Structure formats: C-alpha cells, structure tokens
C-alpha positions as CSV (number, residue, x, y, z in Angstrom):
1,M,22.2,3.2,17.6
2,S,19.3,4.8,15.7
3,A,18.5,1.5,14.1
4,L,18.6,-0.3,17.4
5,L,16.3,2.3,19.0
6,S,13.9,1.9,16.2
7,Y,13.8,-1.8,16.8
8,W,13.1,-1.5,20.5
9,A,10.5,1.2,19.9
10,Y,8.5,-1.0,17.4
11,S,8.9,-4.0,19.7
12,L,7.6,-2.1,22.7
13,A,4.7,-0.7,20.7
14,W,3.8,-4.2,19.5
15,K,3.8,-5.5,23.1
16,I,1.9,-2.7,24.8
17,T,-0.7,-1.6,22.1
18,K,-2.3,-5.0,21.8
19,T,-2.8,-5.3,25.5
20,L,-4.7,-2.1,25.9
21,P,-8.5,-1.7,25.2
22,A,-9.0,-0.8,21.5
23,S,-10.6,2.5,22.3
24,I,-7.7,3.6,24.4
25,S,-5.1,2.4,21.8
26,Y,-6.7,4.3,19.0
27,R,-7.1,7.5,21.0
28,I,-3.5,7.4,21.9
29,F,-2.4,6.9,18.3
30,Q,-4.7,9.7,17.2
31,W,-3.1,12.0,19.8
32,I,0.3,11.0,18.5
33,G,-0.8,11.8,14.9
34,D,-2.0,15.2,16.0
35,R,1.3,15.9,17.9
36,V,3.4,14.9,15.0
37,Y,1.3,17.1,12.7
38,K,1.8,20.0,15.0
39,K,5.6,19.6,15.2
40,N,5.7,19.5,11.4
41,P,8.7,17.4,10.7
42,A,10.0,16.6,7.2
43,P,7.6,13.6,6.6
44,V,4.6,15.9,7.4
45,K,6.0,18.5,5.0
46,R,6.3,15.9,2.4
47,L,2.7,14.7,3.0
48,R,1.5,18.3,2.7
49,S,3.4,18.7,-0.6
50,N,1.9,15.4,-2.0
51,Y,-1.6,16.3,-0.9
52,A,-1.3,19.8,-2.5
53,R,-0.4,18.1,-5.8
54,V,-3.4,15.8,-5.5
55,R,-5.8,18.5,-4.4
56,P,-4.6,21.8,-5.9
57,E,-8.1,23.4,-5.6
58,L,-7.9,23.4,-1.8
59,G,-7.2,26.6,0.2
60,R,-4.5,26.7,2.9
61,D,-6.9,25.9,5.8
62,E,-8.6,23.1,3.8
63,L,-5.2,21.6,3.0
64,E,-4.0,21.7,6.6
65,A,-7.2,20.0,7.7
66,L,-6.6,17.3,5.1
67,V,-2.9,16.8,6.2
68,K,-4.1,16.4,9.8
69,Q,-6.6,13.8,8.8
70,G,-3.9,12.1,6.8
71,M,-1.6,11.8,9.8
72,R,-4.5,10.4,11.9
73,S,-5.2,7.8,9.1
74,Y,-1.4,7.0,9.0
75,L,-1.3,6.5,12.8
76,R,-4.5,4.4,12.6
77,Y,-2.6,2.1,10.2
78,W,0.2,1.7,12.8
79,C,-2.3,1.0,15.6
80,D,-3.9,-1.6,13.4
81,T,-0.5,-3.1,12.7
82,F,0.4,-3.5,16.3
83,R,-3.0,-5.0,17.2
84,L,-3.7,-7.1,14.1
85,P,-1.9,-10.3,15.3
86,S,-4.4,-10.5,18.2
87,W,-7.5,-10.2,16.0
88,S,-9.6,-13.2,15.5
89,S,-10.4,-14.4,11.9
90,D,-14.0,-13.5,12.5
91,F,-13.1,-9.9,13.5
92,T,-10.8,-9.6,10.5
93,M,-13.5,-10.8,8.1
94,R,-16.4,-8.8,9.4
95,T,-14.5,-5.5,9.4
96,V,-13.9,-5.7,5.6
97,V,-16.2,-4.6,2.8
98,V,-15.1,-5.6,-0.8
99,E,-16.3,-4.1,-4.0
100,N,-16.0,-6.3,-7.1
101,E,-14.5,-9.3,-5.3
102,H,-15.3,-11.5,-8.2
103,L,-12.5,-9.8,-10.2
104,L,-10.0,-11.6,-7.8
105,R,-11.9,-14.8,-7.1
106,E,-12.8,-15.8,-10.6
107,P,-9.1,-16.1,-11.9
108,L,-8.2,-18.1,-8.8
109,A,-11.1,-20.4,-9.3
110,A,-10.0,-20.9,-12.9
111,G,-6.4,-21.7,-11.8
112,R,-4.9,-18.7,-13.5
113,G,-3.4,-16.9,-10.5
114,V,-3.9,-13.2,-10.2
115,I,-1.8,-10.1,-9.7
116,V,-3.2,-7.2,-7.6
117,S,-1.4,-3.8,-7.8
118,L,-2.3,-1.2,-5.2
119,P,-1.0,2.0,-3.6
120,H,0.0,2.8,0.0
121,A,-3.6,3.5,1.1
122,G,-5.7,2.4,4.0
123,N,-4.5,-0.8,5.6
124,W,-3.2,-3.2,3.0
125,D,-2.1,-5.7,5.7
126,H,-5.7,-5.9,6.9
127,A,-6.8,-6.5,3.3
128,G,-4.1,-9.2,3.0
129,A,-5.3,-10.8,6.3
130,Y,-8.8,-10.9,5.0
131,F,-7.9,-12.9,1.9
132,C,-5.6,-15.2,3.8
133,A,-8.4,-15.9,6.3
134,S,-10.9,-16.5,3.4
135,G,-8.8,-19.2,1.6
136,A,-6.7,-17.0,-0.7
137,P,-3.2,-16.9,0.8
138,L,-1.1,-14.3,-0.9
139,V,2.5,-13.6,-1.8
140,T,4.0,-10.2,-1.6
141,V,7.4,-8.5,-1.7
142,A,8.9,-6.3,1.1
143,E,11.6,-3.7,1.2
144,H,14.5,-4.9,3.3
145,L,14.5,-2.7,6.5
146,K,17.4,-1.9,8.8
147,P,18.2,-3.2,11.3
148,E,17.9,-6.8,10.2
149,K,16.1,-7.6,13.5
150,L,13.4,-5.1,12.6
151,F,13.0,-6.6,9.1
152,R,12.7,-10.1,10.6
153,K,10.0,-8.8,13.0
154,F,7.9,-7.4,10.2
155,L,8.5,-10.6,8.2
156,A,7.3,-12.7,11.1
157,Y,4.3,-10.4,11.5
158,R,3.1,-10.7,7.9
159,E,3.8,-14.5,7.9
160,S,1.7,-14.8,11.0
161,I,-1.2,-13.3,9.0
162,G,-0.7,-16.0,6.4
163,M,1.3,-14.2,3.8
164,E,4.4,-15.4,2.0
165,V,6.8,-12.4,2.0
166,L,9.7,-12.3,-0.4
167,D,12.7,-10.0,0.1
168,A,12.8,-7.4,-2.7
169,S,15.7,-8.6,-5.0
170,A,16.4,-9.4,-8.6
171,R,15.3,-13.0,-7.9
172,S,11.9,-12.1,-6.5
173,L,10.3,-11.7,-10.0
174,A,11.2,-15.2,-11.0
175,T,9.8,-16.6,-7.7
176,L,6.6,-14.6,-8.2
177,S,6.2,-16.0,-11.7
178,Q,6.5,-19.5,-10.1
179,R,3.8,-18.7,-7.6
180,L,1.5,-17.4,-10.2
181,R,1.8,-20.6,-12.2
182,A,0.9,-22.4,-8.9
183,N,-2.3,-20.3,-8.9
184,R,-1.4,-17.9,-6.1
185,L,-2.6,-14.4,-5.4
186,I,0.2,-11.9,-5.8
187,A,-0.3,-8.5,-4.1
188,L,2.2,-5.7,-4.9
189,V,2.1,-2.2,-3.4
190,A,3.2,-0.3,-6.5
191,D,2.8,3.5,-6.3
192,R,6.4,4.3,-5.6
193,D,9.5,2.9,-7.3
194,L,12.2,1.7,-4.9
195,S,14.4,-0.1,-7.4
196,K,15.3,2.9,-9.5
197,S,14.4,0.8,-12.5
198,G,10.8,1.8,-12.7
199,V,9.0,3.3,-15.6
200,E,8.0,7.0,-15.9
201,V,4.2,7.7,-15.8
202,N,2.0,10.7,-15.7
203,F,0.6,10.6,-12.2
204,L,-2.0,13.1,-11.2
205,G,-0.6,15.6,-13.7
206,G,3.1,15.2,-12.9
207,P,5.9,12.9,-13.8
208,S,6.5,10.0,-11.5
209,R,8.2,6.6,-11.6
210,M,6.4,3.4,-10.7
211,P,7.6,-0.2,-10.4
212,V,7.3,-2.4,-13.5
213,G,6.8,-5.6,-11.5
214,P,3.0,-6.0,-11.8
215,A,2.8,-5.3,-15.5
216,L,5.9,-7.3,-16.3
217,L,4.6,-10.3,-14.4
218,S,1.3,-10.2,-16.3
219,L,3.1,-9.8,-19.6
220,Q,5.3,-12.8,-18.9
221,T,2.8,-15.2,-17.3
222,K,-0.4,-14.0,-18.9
223,A,-2.0,-13.9,-15.4
224,P,-4.5,-11.1,-15.1
225,L,-3.4,-7.9,-13.5
226,I,-6.1,-6.0,-11.6
227,T,-5.9,-3.0,-9.3
228,A,-7.1,-2.3,-5.8
229,F,-7.5,0.6,-3.5
230,V,-8.0,0.2,0.3
231,K,-9.7,3.0,2.2
232,Y,-10.7,3.3,5.9
233,E,-14.3,3.0,7.0
234,E,-15.5,3.8,10.5
235,D,-15.3,0.2,11.7
236,G,-12.7,-1.3,9.2
237,I,-11.7,-1.0,5.6
238,R,-13.2,-1.1,2.2
239,I,-11.3,-2.7,-0.7
240,I,-12.2,-1.4,-4.2
241,F,-11.2,-3.7,-7.1
242,E,-11.1,-2.6,-10.7
243,G,-11.0,-4.9,-13.7
244,E,-8.2,-6.5,-15.6
245,V,-5.5,-4.2,-17.1
246,E,-5.3,-5.4,-20.7
247,I,-2.0,-6.3,-22.4
248,P,-1.6,-4.1,-25.5
249,E,-1.7,-6.0,-28.7
250,T,1.1,-4.0,-30.3
251,G,4.4,-2.5,-29.3
252,S,7.6,-3.8,-27.7
253,D,7.5,-5.4,-24.3
254,A,8.9,-2.2,-22.7
255,E,6.1,-0.2,-24.4
256,K,3.5,-2.6,-23.2
257,V,4.7,-2.5,-19.7
258,Q,4.7,1.3,-19.7
259,A,1.2,1.4,-21.1
260,M,-0.1,-1.0,-18.5
261,T,1.7,0.8,-15.6
262,Q,0.1,4.0,-16.8
263,V,-3.4,2.5,-16.5
264,C,-2.6,1.5,-12.9
265,A,-1.3,5.1,-12.2
266,D,-4.5,6.6,-13.7
267,R,-6.7,4.3,-11.5
268,F,-4.6,5.0,-8.4
269,G,-4.7,8.8,-9.0
270,R,-8.5,8.9,-9.4
271,L,-9.1,7.1,-6.1
272,I,-6.4,8.9,-4.3
273,N,-8.1,12.2,-5.4
274,E,-11.4,10.9,-3.9
275,H,-9.9,9.5,-0.7
276,T,-6.7,11.6,-0.2
277,E,-6.5,11.3,3.6
278,D,-6.0,7.6,3.4
279,W,-3.0,7.8,1.0
280,H,0.0,7.4,3.3
281,M,2.7,8.8,1.1
282,L,5.2,10.6,3.3
283,Q,8.0,10.2,0.8
284,R,8.8,12.0,-2.4
285,I,6.7,10.6,-5.3
286,W,7.1,13.1,-8.1
287,I,10.4,13.7,-9.9
288,D,9.9,17.4,-10.8
289,G,10.3,18.9,-7.3
290,D,8.2,19.9,-4.3
291,F,4.7,21.1,-5.2
292,V,4.2,23.4,-2.2
293,E,7.5,25.2,-2.8
294,R,6.8,25.6,-6.5
295,Q,3.3,27.0,-5.8
296,S,4.4,29.5,-3.1
C-alpha cells in the first residue's frame, strides 16, 4: 500500500506541477521544504548529520540555516523534475552554465567516449538534458525503485530527456563498456555505494564507501574519467568539470581503482564543502556513525 501511494503521489505531482505557473510551483515546493524541515523527520536529521560532518566549523544556528537551505534546494530539484519534461530545448540550454566543457567534448570528438563521475548535487537530470539537447546523448544507471510502476515512470522520464538508462545490475558494467567503445558519454552518480561492493575512501575526513564503476570502466576501456559537480544558480544550474583522473602506472587493478576513486572523493568533498546546500544526501554516507550524535 505504501509503494502504491508513493506511485500515485509522484504521478499526481508530475501532472499538476507542470501545469502551474513556474513561480507558483517553486513557491509551493519551497514551502514544502520548509514544512518538512520544521517537522524534522529522519531524512532531515540525516541531512543535518551529513552537513555537520562537511562543515564542522558551523555553530548550531548556522548549521540549522544550512539544513533549511539544503531542504529548499532538494525540493527545488523535485520541482524541476516534475516540470522538466515540459521545458523546451532552448530553455534547457540557456539555463545551464558549464565550466571546462572541453574536458567532455574533446574525448567525444576524438571518438574515445568519456566517463563522468558526479555526486548527488544540484540537478543532474537538468545537466543530462543539456548534453542530450546539445548532441551528446548519455547513458546512465538507475537504482531499481519499488513499486515497478514507479521505476518505469522514472525510466520513461529520463528516456524522454534523451538518456539511455540501464537498470543497476551485474550486467550493466559490460553494457557500459560497449557504449564507451561506441563513443558514448557515460554519466554515473557515484558518491554513495548501493551495491555493497564499493571501495573504502577517506571522504571529508571520515571513512566512506563509493562505487567502483567509474574507475573500473576507465581502467578496462581506457576511456577518460572526469568529474563533475552540479550546483544551482538563481536561474538554472552550473556544471563544473575537472580534468581526467589518471590511471596509476603501478599497483594491482584493485589498488588502481581505489586510488582513482579516492581522487573522485577528494574532488567531490572540496566542492561539497563550497556548495553544501546543494548536496542532496539524505542517507547515511559515512560508515563510522552519526556525526551529530558523536559531537553532542
């Protein structure tokens, strides 16, 4: 019953939100974010704990202000999601600013394919829609949601943007390798391990596990791995690319993958520290406990 209610809630939000004027939609979702913050359910407590780890220098009032901003950013993401299918290509394109776009375009122009690893920040669907609209259709992997109807709805949503979406499974890595050899853009959100087979990294001063997929793909195919961070701007998003993560010359494959994933973790951490409110991490990310509880 809970899964069915989730499906109907998402379906209703999709139907209603895109029919309202944008200003009204975003005000409603900001109000929802403020209400959820005030009620302080478990996901908000987790966000507070994660933000406290990222920004330990903040006092209590400063941290609370940041958590409230984070919830507003998170609800802005959902408002975008429900409205994005009705956006024109022109609107999608002109609401994106890209730093170092050549880091992605040059490997594609050379026929090498490219892997982009990024965290849950800003609106990564908006970023994907931008590249699909500009001639670089991408391939990604999605966690299988329940109920099945909800997963299919999100699948159809991303496919309508122009993405190819693979169900996360043991076979997805082989398919991604094939797509890279066909000169595709592979975009993988990779700041949280869902497979329980990730590698341990030092992330913002604490132990965390991150997925090995981006580094392993680069190691196996020799396609360049670059990182990206998506942050909100007043009228859209900014995508910040950083250069190729080099494959170490020595060590076992497992050691190379760990070293490359650590580089990604370091880059994610630096930009999350700078733009914490746009990091939508409402789940546990560190493996050594809750930061707020340990600090109290």
